[in-house]
C-alpha positions in Angstrom: -7.9 -11.1 -24.4 -5.2 -8.6 -25.2 -3.1 -8.6 -28.3 -0.1 -9.7 -26.4 -1.9 -12.6 -24.9 -3.2 -13.7 -28.3 0.3 -13.4 -29.8 1.8 -15.5 -27.0 -0.8 -18.2 -27.3 -0.2 -18.5 -31.1 3.5 -18.2 -30.7 3.5 -21.2 -28.3 2.0 -23.4 -31.0 4.9 -22.8 -33.4 8.1 -24.8 -33.7 11.1 -23.3 -32.0 12.7 -22.1 -35.2 9.6 -20.2 -36.2 9.4 -18.7 -32.7 12.9 -17.4 -33.3 11.8 -15.9 -36.6 9.0 -14.1 -34.8 11.4 -12.8 -32.2 13.7 -11.5 -35.0 10.8 -9.8 -36.7 9.7 -8.1 -33.4 13.3 -6.9 -32.8 13.4 -5.6 -36.4 10.1 -3.6 -35.8 11.5 -2.2 -32.5 14.7 -1.0 -34.2 12.8 0.5 -37.1 10.4 2.3 -34.7 13.2 3.6 -32.4 15.2 4.8 -35.4 12.3 6.6 -37.0 11.4 8.1 -33.6 15.0 9.2 -33.0 15.2 10.9 -36.4 11.9 12.7 -35.8 13.2 14.0 -32.5 16.6 15.0 -33.8 15.1 16.8 -36.9 12.8 19.0 -34.7 14.0 22.3 -33.5 13.1 23.6 -30.1 9.9 25.7 -30.4 7.6 27.1 -27.9 4.1 25.8 -27.4 2.7 29.1 -28.8 4.7 28.6 -32.0 3.7 24.9 -32.3 0.0 25.7 -31.8 -0.1 29.0 -33.8 -2.2 27.5 -36.6 -5.0 26.9 -34.1 -5.0 30.3 -32.5 -8.4 32.0 -33.2 -10.0 28.9 -34.6 -12.7 28.9 -31.9 -15.4 31.4 -31.4 -16.3 32.9 -28.0 -14.8 35.0 -25.3 -11.1 35.4 -25.9 -10.5 35.4 -22.1 -12.8 33.6 -19.7 -11.7 36.1 -16.9 -13.9 38.7 -18.6 -17.0 36.8 -17.6 -17.0 35.7 -14.0 -20.2 33.7 -14.5 -18.2 30.9 -16.1 -17.1 29.8 -12.6 -20.6 29.7 -11.1 -21.2 26.4 -9.5 -17.7 25.2 -9.9 -16.7 22.7 -7.1 -20.3 22.2 -6.0 -21.7 18.7 -5.8 
């Protein structure tokens, strides 16, 4: 059973005024989430993927460029 289904089943057992309170709370959570998401988006500057991922560059060991070793493609696409 999904969370939504469980909520609906429990909601249906409540009196109408309590169902309204649940709806009000869900709408409050939606507005809080959309406001925080909007502020995150508006606060961010446009950056390239390279700039955003710069802290991870060089964190792995191995060949820097797979094209230097053609064996990495051996068997690719074979069943």
